[in-house]
C-alpha positions in Angstrom: 0.0 0.1 -0.1 2.7 2.8 1.2 4.5 1.9 -2.7 1.1 2.2 -4.1 0.8 5.5 -2.2 4.5 7.1 -3.0 3.9 5.9 -6.8 0.3 7.9 -7.2 2.2 10.7 -5.0 5.1 10.5 -8.0 2.6 10.9 -11.0 0.8 13.4 -9.7 3.3 16.3 -10.4 4.1 18.6 -13.8 7.0 16.7 -14.2 5.1 13.2 -14.8 2.4 14.7 -16.6 4.8 15.8 -19.2 6.2 12.6 -19.6 2.2 11.4 -20.2 0.4 12.2 -22.9 -3.1 10.9 -21.9 -2.1 12.8 -18.2 -1.7 16.0 -20.0 -4.7 16.0 -22.2 -6.5 15.0 -18.8 -4.8 17.8 -16.8 -5.4 20.3 -19.8 -9.1 19.2 -20.1 -9.4 20.0 -16.0 -7.9 23.3 -16.8 -10.7 24.2 -19.0 -12.9 23.1 -16.7 -11.9 24.7 -14.3 -11.8 27.9 -15.9 -15.3 28.2 -16.9 -16.6 26.8 -13.7 -15.3 30.0 -11.9 -15.2 32.2 -15.0 -17.9 34.2 -13.6 -15.9 36.1 -11.5 -14.0 38.4 -14.2 -18.1 39.7 -14.5 -19.2 38.8 -10.5 -16.4 40.7 -8.6 -16.3 44.2 -10.4 -20.1 44.3 -10.1 -19.3 44.0 -6.4 -16.2 46.0 -5.7 -18.4 48.5 -7.9 -20.5 49.2 -4.7 -17.7 49.7 -2.8 -16.9 52.8 -5.5 -14.1 51.0 -7.5 -15.0 51.7 -11.3 -16.2 48.3 -13.0 -14.7 49.1 -15.7 -11.2 49.0 -14.8 -11.5 46.2 -11.8 -12.3 44.0 -14.7 -8.8 44.5 -15.2 -7.4 44.2 -12.0 -9.7 40.5 -11.6 -8.1 39.1 -14.8 -4.6 40.1 -14.1 -4.1 38.6 -10.9 -6.2 35.9 -11.6 -3.4 35.5 -14.4 -0.4 35.8 -11.8 -2.3 33.6 -9.3 -3.0 30.6 -11.2 0.8 30.6 -12.6 2.5 30.9 -8.9 -0.1 28.2 -7.7 1.2 26.1 -10.7 4.7 26.4 -11.3 5.2 26.6 -7.5 3.6 24.7 -5.3 2.5 22.3 -8.6 -1.2 22.3 -7.5 -4.4 21.3 -9.5 -6.2 25.1 -7.9 -7.0 28.0 -9.2 -6.4 31.7 -7.5 -9.3 34.0 -7.9 -10.5 37.7 -6.2 -12.6 35.4 -3.3 -16.7 35.8 -3.1 -17.0 36.4 0.5 -13.3 38.4 0.9 -14.7 40.7 -1.6 -18.3 41.0 0.0 -16.4 41.8 3.4 -14.3 44.7 1.2 -17.3 46.4 -0.1 -20.2 46.0 2.2 -18.4 45.6 5.6 -15.1 48.2 5.4 -16.4 50.6 3.2 -20.2 50.6 3.2 -20.8 49.9 7.0 -17.5 51.1 8.2 -17.2 54.0 6.2 -14.0 54.1 4.6 -13.2 55.4 0.9 -12.4 52.1 -1.4 -8.7 53.2 -1.1 -8.5 52.8 2.2 -10.1 49.3 1.9 -7.9 48.3 -0.5 -5.2 49.5 2.2 -6.7 47.4 5.0 -6.5 44.6 2.4 -2.7 45.1 1.8 -2.4 45.1 5.2 -4.2 41.8 6.5 -2.3 39.9 3.4 1.0 40.6 5.1 0.2 39.4 7.9 -1.4 36.7 6.0 1.6 36.1 4.5 3.5 36.0 7.4 1.6 33.3 9.0 1.4 31.2 5.6 5.4 31.3 6.2 6.3 30.7 9.5 5.1 28.1 11.7 2.1 30.2 12.8 0.2 28.4 10.2 0.3 24.9 11.5 -0.1 26.7 15.1 -3.4 28.2 14.0 -4.5 25.1 12.4 -4.6 23.3 15.3 -5.7 26.3 17.7 -9.3 27.0 15.9 -11.9 25.0 15.9 -13.1 23.0 12.8 -16.3 24.2 13.6 -15.3 27.9 13.4 -13.6 27.7 10.5 -16.9 25.7 8.9 -19.2 28.8 10.3 -16.9 31.6 8.9 -17.5 30.1 5.2 -21.0 29.0 5.8 -21.6 32.6 7.6 -20.3 34.5 4.0 -21.9 31.8 1.6 -25.3 32.8 3.4 -24.7 36.7 3.4 -23.9 36.3 -0.9 -27.4 34.9 -0.9 -28.9 37.7 0.5 -26.7 40.0 -1.5 -27.8 37.4 -4.7 -31.0 37.3 -3.6 -31.0 41.4 -3.1 -29.6 42.0 -7.1 -32.3 40.1 -8.0 -34.8 42.0 -6.8 -36.1 38.8 -5.3 -36.2 40.3 -1.5 -36.7 43.6 -0.4 -36.1 46.2 3.1 -39.7 45.2 4.6 -41.5 47.3 6.2 -43.3 45.5 8.9 -40.4 43.2 8.6 -36.7 43.4 7.9 -36.9 41.8 4.9 -40.0 41.0 2.2 -40.1 39.2 -1.1 -39.9 41.5 -4.2 -42.6 42.2 -6.6 -43.5 39.3 -9.2 -44.4 41.5 -11.7 -40.6 43.2 -12.5 -39.9 41.2 -15.0 -36.0 41.9 -14.3 -36.9 39.9 -11.2 -38.8 37.3 -12.9 -36.3 37.1 -15.5 -33.5 36.8 -12.9 -35.5 33.5 -11.3 -35.5 32.0 -14.4 -31.7 32.6 -14.7 -31.4 31.2 -11.1 -33.3 27.7 -12.2 -31.8 27.4 -15.3 -28.1 28.0 -13.3 -29.4 25.2 -10.7 -30.1 23.1 -13.4 -26.7 23.9 -15.3 -24.9 22.7 -11.4 -26.8 19.9 -11.1 -26.2 18.1 -14.0 -22.5 19.1 -13.8 -22.6 21.0 -16.9 -18.7 22.1 -17.7 -18.7 26.1 -17.6 -22.7 25.9 -16.4 -22.9 29.2 -14.7 -20.4 31.3 -17.8 -23.7 29.9 -19.7 -26.3 30.6 -17.3 -24.8 34.4 -17.5 -24.5 33.8 -20.9 -28.6 33.0 -21.7 -30.1 35.7 -19.6 -27.8 38.5 -21.0 -29.1 37.6 -24.4 -32.6 37.4 -23.6 -32.4 40.6 -21.1 -31.0 42.1 -24.5 -33.8 40.5 -27.0 -36.4 41.7 -24.6 -35.5 44.9 -24.0 -34.9 45.5 -20.6 -32.4 48.2 -19.5 -29.0 47.4 -20.0 -26.6 46.1 -18.1 -25.5 47.8 -14.3 -21.8 47.4 -15.7 -20.2 50.7 -17.8 -18.9 50.0 -21.1 -15.9 48.1 -20.7 -13.1 48.3 -23.6 -9.6 46.8 -23.9 -8.6 50.8 -24.5 -9.7 51.2 -21.1 -6.9 49.9 -19.8 -4.8 53.0 -20.8 -6.5 54.5 -17.6 -6.0 51.2 -15.4 -3.6 53.2 -13.9 -6.3 54.5 -10.9 -6.0 51.4 -9.7 -2.0 50.9 -9.4 -1.2 52.2 -5.9 -4.4 53.6 -5.0 -3.9 52.4 -1.2 -4.6 55.2 1.2 -2.8 54.9 4.5 -3.3 58.4 6.0 -5.7 56.5 8.9 -4.1 53.4 9.3 -3.8 54.2 12.6 -7.3 54.3 13.5 -9.3 52.0 15.5 -11.5 51.4 12.3 -8.6 50.9 10.2 -7.3 48.4 12.7 -10.4 46.5 13.8 -10.7 46.1 9.3 -7.5 44.5 9.3 -7.7 42.2 11.9 -11.4 40.8 10.8 -10.2 40.6 7.0 -7.1 38.6 8.2 -9.0 36.2 10.2 -11.3 35.6 7.2 -8.2 34.9 4.5 -5.8 33.1 6.7 -9.1 30.2 8.2 -11.0 30.0 4.8 -8.0 30.0 2.7 -7.1 27.2 5.3 -10.3 25.4 5.3 -10.5 25.2 1.6 -6.9 24.2 0.7 -7.1 21.2 3.2 -10.5 20.5 1.9 -9.5 20.3 -2.0 -5.7 19.2 -1.8 -5.5 15.1 -2.3 -1.7 15.3 -1.7 -1.6 17.3 1.6 2.4 18.0 1.3 1.3 20.4 -1.3 -0.2 22.5 1.7 2.0 24.6 2.8 3.2 25.9 -0.8 -0.1 26.7 -1.7 -0.6 28.5 1.3 2.1 30.5 1.2 1.5 31.3 -2.3 -2.4 32.0 -2.0 -1.0 34.9 0.8 1.1 35.8 -1.6 -1.2 36.1 -4.5 -3.5 38.0 -2.0 -1.1 40.6 -0.9 -0.1 41.4 -4.9 -4.1 41.8 -5.7 -4.4 44.9 -3.9 -1.4 46.9 -5.9 -3.5 46.0 -8.7 -6.5 47.4 -7.3 -9.0 44.3 -6.4 -9.5 42.4 -3.2 -7.4 39.7 -2.2 -7.8 36.1 -3.9 -8.5 32.9 -2.0 -8.6 29.5 -3.8 -11.3 29.0 -5.3 -13.9 26.4 -4.0 -14.5 26.0 -7.7 -11.4 24.1 -8.1 -13.3 20.9 -7.5 -14.5 20.9 -11.0 -11.3 20.5 -12.3 -10.1 18.2 -10.0 -13.1 15.8 -10.5 -12.4 16.2 -14.6 -8.9 14.8 -13.2 -6.3 17.5 -12.5 -4.0 16.8 -10.6 -1.2 18.9 -10.9 -0.2 22.5 -11.6 -0.6 22.1 -15.2 -4.1 22.4 -14.5 -3.7 25.8 -13.0 -1.5 27.1 -16.0 -3.9 26.1 -18.2 -6.9 28.1 -16.4 -4.4 31.0 -16.5 -4.0 30.8 -19.5 -7.5 31.0 -20.5 -8.2 34.2 -18.2 -5.2 36.0 -19.9 -7.2 34.9 -23.4 -10.1 36.5 -22.0 -9.1 39.9 -22.1 -10.3 40.0 -25.5 -13.7 39.2 -24.8 -13.4 41.6 -22.1 -16.0 44.1 -24.2 -18.9 41.5 -24.1 -19.5 42.5 -20.5 -21.0 45.8 -20.9 -24.1 43.8 -21.9 -24.3 41.5 -19.0 -27.4 42.6 -16.5 -27.5 41.9 -12.5 -30.4 39.7 -13.3 -27.4 37.2 -14.9 -25.3 38.0 -12.1 -27.5 37.7 -9.3 -28.2 33.5 -9.7 -24.1 32.6 -9.5 -24.0 34.6 -6.4 -26.8 32.9 -4.6 -25.5 29.5 -5.6 -21.9 30.0 -4.8 -23.6 30.8 -1.1 -25.3 28.2 -1.3 -22.2 26.1 -1.9 -20.2 27.4 0.4 -22.8 26.8 3.1 -22.3 22.6 2.2 -19.5 23.3 4.6 -21.8 22.8 7.4 -22.3 19.1 6.8 -18.9 18.8 9.1 -20.4 20.7 12.2 -21.3 18.1 15.0 -24.7 19.1 15.6 -25.1 16.6 18.2 -22.5 19.0 20.1 -24.2 21.9 21.2 -20.9 23.4 22.5 -19.6 23.3 18.8 -22.5 24.3 16.9 -23.6 27.2 18.8 -20.8 29.6 18.1 -20.6 28.4 14.4 -24.6 28.8 14.6 -24.0 32.6 15.8 -21.3 33.5 12.9 -23.7 32.0 10.5 -26.5 34.2 11.3 -25.4 37.0 12.2 -22.9 37.8 9.4 -26.0 38.7 6.7 -28.0 39.8 10.1 -25.6 42.2 10.5 -24.5 42.9 7.2 -21.3 42.6 8.9 -18.5 39.5 8.6 -16.2 40.9 11.7 -19.1 41.4 14.2 -20.5 37.7 13.4 -16.7 36.4 14.2 -16.7 38.4 17.5 -19.7 36.6 18.6 -18.4 32.7 17.2 -14.9 33.1 18.3 -16.2 34.8 21.7 -18.8 32.4 23.0 -17.1 29.1 22.3 -14.5 29.2 25.0 -17.3 30.1 27.0 -19.1 27.1 26.1 -16.5 25.3 26.1 -16.6 26.1 30.4 -19.7 25.8 31.1 -19.6 22.7 29.4 -16.6 21.7 31.5 -14.8 20.7 28.6 -12.0 22.7 28.5 -9.0 20.5 28.3 -9.0 19.8 24.8 -9.3 23.5 24.0 -5.7 25.2 22.4 -4.6 28.2 25.3 -4.8 30.2 22.0 -8.4 30.0 21.7 -8.9 32.1 24.9 -6.4 34.8 22.9 -8.2 35.2 20.0 -11.5 35.3 21.6 -10.1 37.7 23.7 -9.3 39.7 20.8 -12.6 39.4 19.0 -14.3 41.0 22.4 -12.0 43.5 22.1 -13.0 44.4 18.2 -16.6 44.1 19.0 -16.0 46.5 21.7 -13.9 48.9 19.7 -16.7 48.7 17.0 -19.6 49.3 18.7 -17.8 52.5 20.6 -16.5 53.7 17.4 
């Protein structure tokens, strides 16, 4: 058995794949599959960041550039079958927590991303990564992913017009007489059908069909401004745009702390869950941190390993060739950027909703029979969308975990760092309340 294991691991490398034509073909197909599965990010990320004030016709270039670099780095240096792109969830924190809720400018949010990513790099390249992996309970890691997922579902439903602010309740059902809402609902059904049937590039195909129907029906055009390759001449507006002028302020420090926790623990959980060969974890984690740091210089929210990489792995991806293939396709997508001007919110909303639901599948890993494990995760999951603040959800979850373990008389297995993190999150919550 050990011999077979070593043989398999030896074959899961770029060099071995290039020597085997069948393996090379499988890796390239896996890369194509992974790209089309995650390609919606080229459209969705700029539209989410537009709510923070970043021009969508410029941030689309940042999204593509950093995705190309991330895929090339993870393919060459980590030899891992994973795709790195600006993360759904992290971009929501960037926009709706740091900018909308905390009142920071998008330039300050870029500065927050750079600082958080720098700390993430330090963690990833030192023994802190293994220390935190052991210290933070799995249920809290799952809670972060699921909570951000539920937040994305809420954002997607709002963009689709399926929910709106209510008079007698927090939220209410949107008008089903609105043709744009009906089109978004049809897009959701269509995208779900593609997803459960495992149609390669189903999300991208759904966006394409709904955009075409939107055009044929004469409905309002896309919320994204005209995107042309010529806009790249103005892209310099995003390069080096970070604003550190208020980095000594409490809100800035709190935002950095919260984003760091999201980047470290969400990335840790996704990479551990996707990699079959765990010997590649350390390098992959480090490359993820480096690319996340570079994202700030390119003018976009931090990158993470895309959960959609699972589609490529499921198609046979085992080496960095899959990532390299996806990176090349991201680069080629630049020539199709002008088509993004025809993509309406009704086409993007279904993808955001389903992505959030996919992230919530992590709930299966929480021991529901242990209330002291489930309740802290539950607080993270419900408070993130209810408060519109990812940091608030994290604070309540991390602070309540050691408290419930003390009540249950089961503190023996707790890592001392758990208490430190709980204290830091309590301070984060108190400072946020005061500020």
